[in-house]
N, CA and C atoms as an extended XYZ file, in Angstrom:
543
Properties=species:S:1:pos:R:3:atomname:S:1:resname:S:1:resid:I:1 pbc="F F F"
N         0.834       -1.173        0.000 N   MET     1
C         0.000        0.000        0.000 CA  MET     1
C         0.879        1.236        0.000 C   MET     1
N         0.572        2.171       -0.888 N   ARG     2
C         1.362        3.404       -0.975 CA  ARG     2
C         1.026        4.348        0.165 C   ARG     2
N         2.044        5.005        0.695 N   GLN     3
C         1.868        6.039        1.718 CA  GLN     3
C         1.397        7.300        1.026 C   GLN     3
N         0.397        8.023        1.619 N   PRO     4
C         0.009        9.301        1.041 CA  PRO     4
C         1.181       10.276        1.105 C   PRO     4
N         1.221       11.249        0.198 N   PRO     5
C         2.322       12.218        0.228 CA  PRO     5
C         2.305       12.992        1.540 C   PRO     5
N         3.461       13.519        1.943 N   SER     6
C         3.505       14.279        3.188 CA  SER     6
C         2.607       15.502        3.034 C   SER     6
N         1.906       15.863        4.115 N   PRO     7
C         0.936       16.943        4.000 CA  PRO     7
C         1.606       18.297        3.771 C   PRO     7
N         0.903       19.156        3.002 N   SER     8
C         1.399       20.500        2.777 CA  SER     8
C         0.945       21.427        3.899 C   SER     8
N        -0.136       21.028        4.581 N   ARG     9
C        -0.641       21.782        5.731 CA  ARG     9
C        -1.599       20.903        6.519 C   ARG     9
N        -1.921       21.364        7.711 N   VAL    10
C        -2.937       20.715        8.535 CA  VAL    10
C        -4.166       21.608        8.469 C   VAL    10
N        -5.303       21.036        8.109 N   LEU    11
C        -6.556       21.769        8.030 CA  LEU    11
C        -7.444       21.315        9.178 C   LEU    11
N        -7.830       22.259       10.044 N   VAL    12
C        -8.614       21.926       11.236 CA  VAL    12
C       -10.037       22.432       11.056 C   VAL    12
N       -10.987       21.515       11.197 N   LEU    13
C       -12.406       21.837       11.141 CA  LEU    13
C       -12.981       21.683       12.538 C   LEU    13
N       -13.647       22.719       13.045 N   GLY    14
C       -14.286       22.624       14.354 CA  GLY    14
C       -13.340       22.787       15.516 C   GLY    14
N       -12.451       23.763       15.481 N   ALA    15
C       -11.426       23.942       16.524 CA  ALA    15
C       -12.029       24.566       17.784 C   ALA    15
N       -13.021       23.889       18.379 N   VAL    16
C       -13.698       24.433       19.562 CA  VAL    16
C       -13.490       23.536       20.776 C   VAL    16
N       -13.766       24.099       21.935 N   GLY    17
C       -13.702       23.341       23.183 CA  GLY    17
C       -12.284       22.973       23.574 C   GLY    17
N       -12.193       22.146       24.590 N   ARG    18
C       -10.877       21.691       25.055 CA  ARG    18
C       -10.164       20.867       23.986 C   ARG    18
N       -10.934       20.083       23.233 N   ALA    19
C       -10.330       19.262       22.181 CA  ALA    19
C        -9.717       20.146       21.095 C   ALA    19
N       -10.423       21.193       20.682 N   GLY    20
C        -9.898       22.102       19.667 CA  GLY    20
C        -8.653       22.820       20.145 C   GLY    20
N        -8.678       23.267       21.409 N   ALA    21
C        -7.504       23.936       21.977 CA  ALA    21
C        -6.318       22.975       22.041 C   ALA    21
N        -6.579       21.717       22.412 N   ALA    22
C        -5.501       20.723       22.498 CA  ALA    22
C        -4.893       20.459       21.129 C   ALA    22
N        -5.730       20.366       20.099 N   VAL    23
C        -5.238       20.128       18.742 CA  VAL    23
C        -4.360       21.286       18.281 C   VAL    23
N        -4.828       22.517       18.484 N   LEU    24
C        -4.042       23.670       18.050 CA  LEU    24
C        -2.739       23.779       18.828 C   LEU    24
N        -2.796       23.545       20.130 N   ARG    25
C        -1.577       23.596       20.958 CA  ARG    25
C        -0.577       22.530       20.493 C   ARG    25
N        -1.077       21.331       20.248 N   GLU    26
C        -0.221       20.224       19.805 CA  GLU    26
C         0.423       20.514       18.456 C   GLU    26
N        -0.371       20.973       17.499 N   ARG    27
C         0.141       21.185       16.146 CA  ARG    27
C         1.021       22.423       16.037 C   ARG    27
N         0.680       23.489       16.731 N   LEU    28
C         1.482       24.708       16.655 CA  LEU    28
C         2.753       24.592       17.477 C   LEU    28
N         2.789       23.655       18.424 N   GLY    29
C         3.958       23.475       19.274 CA  GLY    29
C         5.014       22.555       18.694 C   GLY    29
N         4.759       21.945       17.556 N   GLN    30
C         5.730       21.043       16.953 CA  GLN    30
C         6.838       21.820       16.264 C   GLN    30
N         8.055       21.357       16.449 N   VAL    31
C         9.197       21.973       15.777 CA  VAL    31
C         9.165       21.553       14.309 C   VAL    31
N         9.310       22.521       13.427 N   GLY    32
C         9.322       22.220       11.994 CA  GLY    32
C         7.982       21.739       11.479 C   GLY    32
N         6.903       22.131       12.146 N   ALA    33
C         5.576       21.670       11.757 CA  ALA    33
C         5.125       22.309       10.455 C   ALA    33
N         4.249       21.606        9.771 N   VAL    34
C         3.639       22.172        8.579 CA  VAL    34
C         2.636       23.229        9.023 C   VAL    34
N         2.315       24.179        8.153 N   PRO    35
C         1.367       25.232        8.536 CA  PRO    35
C         0.009       24.651        8.944 C   PRO    35
N        -0.651       25.348        9.847 N   VAL    36
C        -1.968       24.947       10.336 CA  VAL    36
C        -2.976       25.992        9.877 C   VAL    36
N        -4.065       25.536        9.266 N   THR    37
C        -5.143       26.414        8.836 CA  THR    37
C        -6.421       25.974        9.528 C   THR    37
N        -7.131       26.912       10.142 N   VAL    38
C        -8.425       26.622       10.750 CA  VAL    38
C        -9.514       27.224        9.884 C   VAL    38
N       -10.627       26.532        9.789 N   LEU    39
C       -11.759       27.072        9.059 CA  LEU    39
C       -12.560       27.954       10.001 C   LEU    39
N       -12.939       29.142        9.516 N   CYS    40
C       -13.618       30.145       10.336 CA  CYS    40
C       -14.901       30.609        9.661 C   CYS    40
N       -15.759       31.237       10.472 N   THR    41
C       -16.991       31.815        9.953 CA  THR    41
C       -16.757       33.239        9.480 C   THR    41
N       -15.697       33.863        9.955 N   ARG    42
C       -15.318       35.220        9.527 CA  ARG    42
C       -13.818       35.374        9.759 C   ARG    42
N       -13.237       36.367        9.120 N   ALA    43
C       -11.794       36.594        9.257 CA  ALA    43
C       -11.480       37.168       10.634 C   ALA    43
N       -10.284       36.887       11.116 N   PHE    44
C        -9.825       37.529       12.342 CA  PHE    44
C        -8.432       38.079       12.123 C   PHE    44
N        -8.132       39.167       12.837 N   ALA    45
C        -6.922       39.938       12.566 CA  ALA    45
C        -5.668       39.359       13.204 C   ALA    45
N        -5.766       38.895       14.413 N   HIS    46
C        -4.572       38.455       15.139 CA  HIS    46
C        -4.637       36.957       15.393 C   HIS    46
N        -3.545       36.299       15.065 N   GLN    47
C        -3.466       34.854       15.262 CA  GLN    47
C        -2.028       34.485       15.590 C   GLN    47
N        -1.848       33.368       16.265 N   PRO    48
C        -0.486       32.943       16.607 CA  PRO    48
C         0.345       32.630       15.370 C   PRO    48
N         1.656       32.689       15.527 N   ARG    49
C         2.562       32.346       14.434 CA  ARG    49
C         2.322       30.892       14.024 C   ARG    49
N         2.312       30.678       12.736 N   GLY    50
C         2.115       29.328       12.206 CA  GLY    50
C         0.657       28.978       11.970 C   GLY    50
N        -0.260       29.856       12.408 N   LEU    51
C        -1.689       29.592       12.247 CA  LEU    51
C        -2.251       30.504       11.171 C   LEU    51
N        -2.997       29.923       10.261 N   ASP    52
C        -3.674       30.678        9.224 CA  ASP    52
C        -5.155       30.345        9.319 C   ASP    52
N        -5.975       31.080        8.614 N   HIS    53
C        -7.400       30.786        8.627 CA  HIS    53
C        -7.968       30.912        7.215 C   HIS    53
N        -9.071       30.223        7.008 N   ALA    54
C        -9.813       30.306        5.755 CA  ALA    54
C       -11.278       30.475        6.131 C   ALA    54
N       -11.935       31.434        5.508 N   VAL    55
C       -13.325       31.735        5.831 CA  VAL    55
C       -14.245       30.878        4.972 C   VAL    55
N       -15.150       30.162        5.647 N   VAL    56
C       -16.148       29.341        4.970 CA  VAL    56
C       -17.393       30.197        4.802 C   VAL    56
N       -17.815       30.383        3.566 N   ALA    57
C       -18.987       31.218        3.271 CA  ALA    57
C       -20.239       30.352        3.287 C   ALA    57
N       -20.757       30.085        4.470 N   GLY    58
C       -21.979       29.291        4.604 CA  GLY    58
C       -21.864       28.297        5.732 C   GLY    58
N       -22.993       27.756        6.130 N   GLY    59
C       -23.021       26.821        7.254 CA  GLY    59
C       -23.154       25.367        6.848 C   GLY    59
N       -23.373       25.111        5.561 N   ASP    60
C       -23.527       23.740        5.095 CA  ASP    60
C       -22.165       23.052        5.007 C   ASP    60
N       -22.127       21.749        5.252 N   TRP    61
C       -20.847       21.026        5.235 CA  TRP    61
C       -20.182       21.090        3.870 C   TRP    61
N       -20.943       21.201        2.797 N   ARG    62
C       -20.374       21.271        1.450 CA  ARG    62
C       -19.570       22.562        1.234 C   ARG    62
N       -19.885       23.592        2.033 N   ASP    63
C       -19.204       24.877        1.885 CA  ASP    63
C       -17.727       24.823        2.268 C   ASP    63
N       -17.328       23.819        3.038 N   CYS    64
C       -15.925       23.732        3.455 CA  CYS    64
C       -15.074       22.962        2.450 C   CYS    64
N       -15.693       22.211        1.545 N   LEU    65
C       -14.937       21.358        0.619 CA  LEU    65
C       -13.935       22.099       -0.261 C   LEU    65
N       -14.241       23.300       -0.761 N   PRO    66
C       -13.243       23.995       -1.593 CA  PRO    66
C       -11.951       24.340       -0.840 C   PRO    66
N       -11.985       24.325        0.482 N   HIS    67
C       -10.802       24.684        1.272 CA  HIS    67
C        -9.871       23.497        1.518 C   HIS    67
N       -10.313       22.291        1.190 N   ALA    68
C        -9.508       21.091        1.430 CA  ALA    68
C        -8.876       20.611        0.132 C   ALA    68
N        -7.626       20.146        0.242 N   SER    69
C        -6.966       19.570       -0.929 CA  SER    69
C        -6.459       18.178       -0.575 C   SER    69
N        -6.131       17.427       -1.591 N   ALA    70
C        -5.666       16.051       -1.395 CA  ALA    70
C        -4.369       15.991       -0.585 C   ALA    70
N        -3.585       17.058       -0.578 N   ARG    71
C        -2.309       17.060        0.154 CA  ARG    71
C        -2.463       17.454        1.618 C   ARG    71
N        -3.663       17.855        2.034 N   ASP    72
C        -3.888       18.280        3.416 CA  ASP    72
C        -4.006       17.094        4.359 C   ASP    72
N        -3.590       17.336        5.589 N   GLU    73
C        -3.947       16.445        6.686 CA  GLU    73
C        -5.120       17.129        7.355 C   GLU    73
N        -6.275       16.484        7.365 N   VAL    74
C        -7.492       17.096        7.885 CA  VAL    74
C        -7.779       16.559        9.282 C   VAL    74
N        -8.025       17.478       10.220 N   LEU    75
C        -8.420       17.116       11.583 CA  LEU    75
C        -9.815       17.678       11.813 C   LEU    75
N       -10.769       16.797       12.089 N   ILE    76
C       -12.126       17.229       12.418 CA  ILE    76
C       -12.278       17.081       13.927 C   ILE    76
N       -12.575       18.183       14.591 N   VAL    77
C       -12.679       18.196       16.049 CA  VAL    77
C       -14.146       18.166       16.444 C   VAL    77
N       -14.477       17.250       17.344 N   LEU    78
C       -15.830       17.162       17.885 CA  LEU    78
C       -15.763       17.488       19.373 C   LEU    78
N       -16.307       18.636       19.742 N   ASP    79
C       -16.355       19.030       21.144 CA  ASP    79
C       -17.388       20.131       21.294 C   ASP    79
N       -17.685       20.470       22.538 N   THR    80
C       -18.646       21.518       22.851 CA  THR    80
C       -17.898       22.834       23.030 C   THR    80
N       -18.351       23.899       22.377 N   PRO    81
C       -17.691       25.195       22.567 CA  PRO    81
C       -17.749       25.614       24.041 C   PRO    81
N       -16.647       26.193       24.524 N   ARG    82
C       -16.584       26.643       25.920 CA  ARG    82
C       -16.873       28.123       26.051 C   ARG    82
N       -16.540       28.896       25.033 N   HIS    83
C       -16.649       30.351       25.103 CA  HIS    83
C       -17.362       30.875       23.863 C   HIS    83
N       -18.022       32.020       24.014 N   ALA    84
C       -18.715       32.639       22.880 CA  ALA    84
C       -17.738       32.984       21.759 C   ALA    84
N       -16.505       33.321       22.108 N   ARG    85
C       -15.528       33.696       21.084 CA  ARG    85
C       -15.184       32.534       20.149 C   ARG    85
N       -15.468       31.297       20.573 N   GLU    86
C       -15.187       30.142       19.718 CA  GLU    86
C       -16.166       30.030       18.551 C   GLU    86
N       -17.198       30.884       18.537 N   ALA    87
C       -18.149       30.871       17.427 CA  ALA    87
C       -17.477       31.257       16.110 C   ALA    87
N       -16.299       31.844       16.188 N   ILE    88
C       -15.556       32.209       14.975 CA  ILE    88
C       -15.098       30.966       14.206 C   ILE    88
N       -14.925       29.853       14.900 N   PHE    89
C       -14.454       28.629       14.242 CA  PHE    89
C       -15.629       27.909       13.592 C   PHE    89
N       -15.486       27.647       12.281 N   TRP    90
C       -16.513       26.904       11.565 CA  TRP    90
C       -16.446       25.447       11.988 C   TRP    90
N       -17.606       24.849       12.184 N   ARG    91
C       -17.618       23.423       12.519 CA  ARG    91
C       -18.808       22.744       11.867 C   ARG    91
N       -18.609       21.517       11.447 N   PRO    92
C       -19.704       20.795       10.797 CA  PRO    92
C       -20.726       20.325       11.827 C   PRO    92
N       -21.953       20.176       11.383 N   GLU    93
C       -22.984       19.574       12.236 CA  GLU    93
C       -22.657       18.091       12.391 C   GLU    93
N       -22.956       17.543       13.537 N   ARG    94
C       -22.654       16.128       13.794 CA  ARG    94
C       -23.361       15.228       12.777 C   ARG    94
N       -24.585       15.574       12.405 N   ALA    95
C       -25.344       14.764       11.446 CA  ALA    95
C       -24.685       14.736       10.069 C   ALA    95
N       -23.848       15.729        9.770 N   ALA    96
C       -23.191       15.813        8.459 CA  ALA    96
C       -21.809       15.184        8.457 C   ALA    96
N       -21.391       14.605        9.564 N   LEU    97
C       -20.031       14.084        9.685 CA  LEU    97
C       -19.726       12.982        8.667 C   LEU    97
N       -20.606       12.011        8.526 N   VAL    98
C       -20.362       10.897        7.601 CA  VAL    98
C       -20.290       11.383        6.152 C   VAL    98
N       -21.277       12.165        5.655 N   PRO    99
C       -21.133       12.633        4.263 CA  PRO    99
C       -19.914       13.537        4.065 C   PRO    99
N       -19.551       14.299        5.080 N   LEU   100
C       -18.361       15.156        4.975 CA  LEU   100
C       -17.102       14.307        4.818 C   LEU   100
N       -16.939       13.278        5.655 N   MET   101
C       -15.756       12.421        5.546 CA  MET   101
C       -15.719       11.711        4.198 C   MET   101
N       -16.867       11.239        3.728 N   GLU   102
C       -16.915       10.562        2.437 CA  GLU   102
C       -16.571       11.520        1.292 C   GLU   102
N       -17.063       12.758        1.370 N   ALA   103
C       -16.769       13.745        0.328 CA  ALA   103
C       -15.290       14.120        0.329 C   ALA   103
N       -14.691       14.268        1.516 N   LEU   104
C       -13.258       14.578        1.595 CA  LEU   104
C       -12.435       13.433        1.009 C   LEU   104
N       -12.837       12.199        1.293 N   HIS   105
C       -12.140       11.038        0.733 CA  HIS   105
C       -12.279       11.023       -0.789 C   HIS   105
N       -13.478       11.285       -1.291 N   ALA   106
C       -13.709       11.313       -2.738 CA  ALA   106
C       -12.902       12.431       -3.403 C   ALA   106
N       -12.623       13.479       -2.652 N   GLN   107
C       -11.844       14.618       -3.150 CA  GLN   107
C       -10.345       14.337       -3.126 C   GLN   107
N        -9.935       13.199       -2.556 N   GLY   108
C        -8.529       12.812       -2.568 CA  GLY   108
C        -7.825       12.912       -1.227 C   GLY   108
N        -8.516       13.369       -0.176 N   VAL   109
C        -7.899       13.459        1.155 CA  VAL   109
C        -7.663       12.036        1.665 C   VAL   109
N        -6.430       11.751        2.058 N   ARG   110
C        -6.091       10.430        2.575 CA  ARG   110
C        -5.608       10.465        4.017 C   ARG   110
N        -5.406       11.661        4.552 N   ARG   111
C        -4.996       11.818        5.952 CA  ARG   111
C        -6.084       12.609        6.667 C   ARG   111
N        -6.909       11.897        7.417 N   LEU   112
C        -7.974       12.535        8.177 CA  LEU   112
C        -8.051       11.856        9.529 C   LEU   112
N        -8.186       12.671       10.549 N   GLU   113
C        -8.318       12.134       11.898 CA  GLU   113
C        -9.449       12.862       12.596 C   GLU   113
N       -10.290       12.104       13.248 N   LEU   114
C       -11.378       12.642       14.041 CA  LEU   114
C       -10.856       12.751       15.465 C   LEU   114
N       -10.845       13.956       16.019 N   VAL   115
C       -10.359       14.187       17.381 CA  VAL   115
C       -11.563       14.604       18.203 C   VAL   115
N       -11.837       13.877       19.272 N   PHE   116
C       -13.057       14.140       20.020 CA  PHE   116
C       -12.787       14.429       21.487 C   PHE   116
N       -13.659       15.245       22.047 N   GLY   117
C       -13.618       15.554       23.468 CA  GLY   117
C       -14.489       14.573       24.238 C   GLY   117
N       -14.506       14.700       25.569 N   PRO   118
C       -15.329       13.801       26.390 CA  PRO   118
C       -16.803       13.853       25.968 C   PRO   118
N       -17.390       12.681       25.806 N   GLY   119
C       -18.797       12.593       25.429 CA  GLY   119
C       -19.061       12.772       23.947 C   GLY   119
N       -18.040       12.846       23.145 N   HIS   120
C       -18.205       13.068       21.709 CA  HIS   120
C       -17.567       11.961       20.871 C   HIS   120
N       -17.341       10.802       21.448 N   ALA   121
C       -16.714        9.701       20.711 CA  ALA   121
C       -17.574        9.321       19.513 C   ALA   121
N       -16.949        8.838       18.450 N   PRO   122
C       -17.719        8.448       17.266 CA  PRO   122
C       -18.683        7.304       17.594 C   PRO   122
N       -19.880        7.372       17.002 N   ASP   123
C       -20.826        6.275       17.200 CA  ASP   123
C       -20.453        5.127       16.251 C   ASP   123
N       -21.236        4.075       16.274 N   ALA   124
C       -20.908        2.874       15.487 CA  ALA   124
C       -20.852        3.169       13.987 C   ALA   124
N       -21.796        3.951       13.487 N   THR   125
C       -21.821        4.274       12.054 CA  THR   125
C       -20.599        5.097       11.668 C   THR   125
N       -20.303        6.117       12.467 N   GLU   126
C       -19.138        6.961       12.179 CA  GLU   126
C       -17.849        6.146       12.255 C   GLU   126
N       -17.757        5.268       13.244 N   GLY   127
C       -16.579        4.411       13.385 CA  GLY   127
C       -16.401        3.485       12.193 C   GLY   127
N       -17.508        2.934       11.706 N   ALA   128
C       -17.440        2.041       10.543 CA  ALA   128
C       -16.976        2.801        9.296 C   ALA   128
N       -17.455        4.032        9.132 N   VAL   129
C       -17.053        4.844        7.981 CA  VAL   129
C       -15.575        5.214        8.093 C   VAL   129
N       -15.142        5.589        9.291 N   LEU   130
C       -13.717        5.900        9.496 CA  LEU   130
C       -12.853        4.712        9.091 C   LEU   130
N       -13.236        3.527        9.542 N   GLN   131
C       -12.459        2.323        9.237 CA  GLN   131
C       -12.495        2.013        7.746 C   GLN   131
N       -13.659        2.115        7.134 N   ARG   132
C       -13.790        1.815        5.699 CA  ARG   132
C       -12.944        2.759        4.850 C   ARG   132
N       -12.875        4.026        5.242 N   LEU   133
C       -12.127        5.020        4.471 CA  LEU   133
C       -10.642        5.050        4.826 C   LEU   133
N       -10.253        4.344        5.886 N   GLY   134
C        -8.848        4.315        6.293 CA  GLY   134
C        -8.440        5.520        7.117 C   GLY   134
N        -9.403        6.167        7.762 N   PHE   135
C        -9.130        7.329        8.599 CA  PHE   135
C        -9.060        6.898       10.064 C   PHE   135
N        -8.568        7.788       10.920 N   GLY   136
C        -8.410        7.456       12.329 CA  GLY   136
C        -9.247        8.339       13.235 C   GLY   136
N        -9.294        7.949       14.505 N   ALA   137
C        -9.996        8.732       15.535 CA  ALA   137
C        -9.238        8.563       16.841 C   ALA   137
N        -9.250        9.631       17.644 N   ARG   138
C        -8.611        9.564       18.954 CA  ARG   138
C        -9.223       10.609       19.868 C   ARG   138
N        -9.060       10.381       21.144 N   GLU   139
C        -9.523       11.352       22.133 CA  GLU   139
C        -8.517       12.497       22.193 C   GLU   139
N        -9.011       13.711       22.368 N   ALA   140
C        -8.139       14.888       22.439 CA  ALA   140
C        -7.135       14.728       23.574 C   ALA   140
N        -5.912       15.184       23.322 N   GLY   141
C        -4.861       15.106       24.336 CA  GLY   141
C        -4.091       13.808       24.313 C   GLY   141
N        -4.546       12.856       23.538 N   ARG   142
C        -3.841       11.571       23.413 CA  ARG   142
C        -3.247       11.474       22.025 C   ARG   142
N        -1.969       11.211       21.994 N   ARG   143
C        -1.287       11.073       20.704 CA  ARG   143
C        -1.694        9.751       20.080 C   ARG   143
N        -1.767        9.710       18.750 N   PRO   144
C        -2.038        8.427       18.117 CA  PRO   144
C        -0.893        7.470       18.396 C   PRO   144
N        -1.176        6.175       18.488 N   PRO   145
C        -0.106        5.230       18.780 CA  PRO   145
C         0.943        5.222       17.686 C   PRO   145
N         2.191        5.012       18.091 N   VAL   146
C         3.286        4.919       17.133 CA  VAL   146
C         3.100        3.622       16.358 C   VAL   146
N         3.272        3.693       15.050 N   ALA   147
C         3.082        2.509       14.214 CA  ALA   147
C         4.032        1.406       14.645 C   ALA   147
N         3.501        0.214       14.733 N   THR   148
C         4.311       -0.933       15.111 CA  THR   148
C         4.427       -1.861       13.913 C   THR   148
N         5.532       -2.542       13.789 N   PRO   149
C         5.669       -3.464       12.674 CA  PRO   149
C         4.648       -4.584       12.778 C   PRO   149
N         4.130       -5.020       11.633 N   GLN   150
C         3.163       -6.106       11.613 CA  GLN   150
C         3.870       -7.436       11.843 C   GLN   150
N         3.270       -8.267       12.691 N   GLY   151
C         3.830       -9.588       12.960 CA  GLY   151
C         5.185       -9.494       13.629 C   GLY   151
N         6.007      -10.476       13.389 N   ALA   152
C         7.343      -10.541       13.986 CA  ALA   152
C         8.381      -10.081       12.981 C   ALA   152
N         8.091       -8.996       12.271 N   ALA   153
C         9.029       -8.503       11.266 CA  ALA   153
C        10.260       -7.926       11.937 C   ALA   153
N        11.385       -8.125       11.348 N   GLY   154
C        12.623       -7.573       11.874 CA  GLY   154
C        13.282       -8.525       12.862 C   GLY   154
N        14.563       -8.275       13.074 N   SER   155
C        15.315       -9.100       14.027 CA  SER   155
C        14.945       -8.676       15.449 C   SER   155
N        15.348       -9.482       16.428 N   TRP   156
C        14.987       -9.151       17.808 CA  TRP   156
C        15.597       -7.825       18.260 C   TRP   156
N        16.813       -7.436       17.819 N   PRO   157
C        17.299       -6.110       18.225 CA  PRO   157
C        16.447       -4.972       17.642 C   PRO   157
N        15.959       -5.160       16.411 N   GLU   158
C        15.099       -4.128       15.822 CA  GLU   158
C        13.783       -4.013       16.581 C   GLU   158
N        13.194       -5.159       16.943 N   ARG   159
C        11.933       -5.141       17.692 CA  ARG   159
C        12.140       -4.540       19.074 C   ARG   159
N        13.263       -4.860       19.719 N   LEU   160
C        13.570       -4.301       21.034 CA  LEU   160
C        13.751       -2.784       20.943 C   LEU   160
N        14.480       -2.324       19.931 N   ALA   161
C        14.693       -0.889       19.754 CA  ALA   161
C        13.365       -0.173       19.499 C   ALA   161
N        12.499       -0.764       18.680 N   ALA   162
C        11.192       -0.154       18.403 CA  ALA   162
C        10.370       -0.062       19.684 C   ALA   162
N        10.396       -1.118       20.495 N   TRP   163
C         9.657       -1.105       21.763 CA  TRP   163
C        10.211       -0.028       22.695 C   TRP   163
N        11.528        0.073       22.779 N   MET   164
C        12.147        1.068       23.661 CA  MET   164
C        11.789        2.484       23.214 C   MET   164
N        11.811        2.739       21.914 N   LEU   165
C        11.457        4.061       21.404 CA  LEU   165
C         9.992        4.391       21.687 C   LEU   165
N         9.092        3.425       21.482 N   ARG   166
C         7.676        3.665       21.781 CA  ARG   166
C         7.496        3.982       23.257 C   ARG   166
N         8.172        3.245       24.115 N   THR   167
C         8.071        3.477       25.560 CA  THR   167
C         8.604        4.858       25.920 C   THR   167
N         9.723        5.242       25.341 N   LEU   168
C        10.301        6.553       25.607 CA  LEU   168
C         9.365        7.677       25.145 C   LEU   168
N         8.831        7.550       23.952 N   ILE   169
C         7.921        8.570       23.415 CA  ILE   169
C         6.675        8.686       24.290 C   ILE   169
N         6.080        7.557       24.665 N   ASP   170
C         4.891        7.578       25.519 CA  ASP   170
C         5.188        8.202       26.874 C   ASP   170
N         6.356        7.886       27.446 N   THR   171
C         6.739        8.443       28.749 CA  THR   171
C         6.951        9.943       28.662 C   THR   171
N         7.656       10.398       27.635 N   LEU   172
C         7.885       11.832       27.464 CA  LEU   172
C         6.572       12.573       27.237 C   LEU   172
N         5.693       11.973       26.473 N   HIS   173
C         4.400       12.604       26.243 CA  HIS   173
C         3.610       12.692       27.544 C   HIS   173
N         3.609       11.634       28.340 N   ALA   174
C         2.887       11.636       29.622 CA  ALA   174
C         3.462       12.689       30.561 C   ALA   174
N         4.769       12.844       30.596 N   LEU   175
C         5.392       13.854       31.442 CA  LEU   175
C         5.023       15.254       30.964 C   LEU   175
N         4.973       15.443       29.664 N   GLY   176
C         4.589       16.742       29.108 CA  GLY   176
C         3.143       17.085       29.440 C   GLY   176
N         2.252       16.088       29.439 N   MET   177
C         0.846       16.322       29.765 CA  MET   177
C         0.678       16.662       31.248 C   MET   177
N         1.526       16.105       32.133 N   GLN   178
C         1.430       16.386       33.573 CA  GLN   178
C         1.828       17.823       33.871 C   GLN   178
N         2.705       18.393       33.088 N   ARG   179
C         3.203       19.743       33.354 CA  ARG   179
C         2.219       20.819       32.928 C   ARG   179
N         1.267       20.472       32.068 N   ARG   180
C         0.299       21.464       31.591 CA  ARG   180
C        -0.723       21.731       32.677 C   ARG   180
N        -1.118       23.004       32.827 N   PRO   181
C        -2.128       23.330       33.845 CA  PRO   181
C        -3.503       22.868       33.448 C   PRO   181
């Protein structure tokens, strides 16, 4: 199976709530990260370095499709807005999630992840569509698991090194999460 090309940017849909804040903090905090673009309902003047925005003209899920390209890594955030100011971020209706993911896939998007806050986990239908399309889902604040080799591929030193690296990455991530207020 061919790997999709490396993303030219990260496109965030629905950057609201704690999950949206966690996604933006995670992506903007990476060294050498690709640019991050959030979809908005209107333009805003001041934004952090590395963050761009695109204004969606309309509330229908189809209105966001022109802003996505096949080279994007798309993150759809499902969470409850915490503040009135978060109304600036465009977000799809939950009922439109499945057709939106299918349309993005048909448009050539191959890197899509559903990031959800507490109480917003994908239901059975959404989970089945994610799996069928080859997309992922995770709870906000949790990094996706590091890819592991299938079966017993590689020599025992390679498998040991891979295990040690996964353990180190998970430990460093856990320590970083403890330090955040």
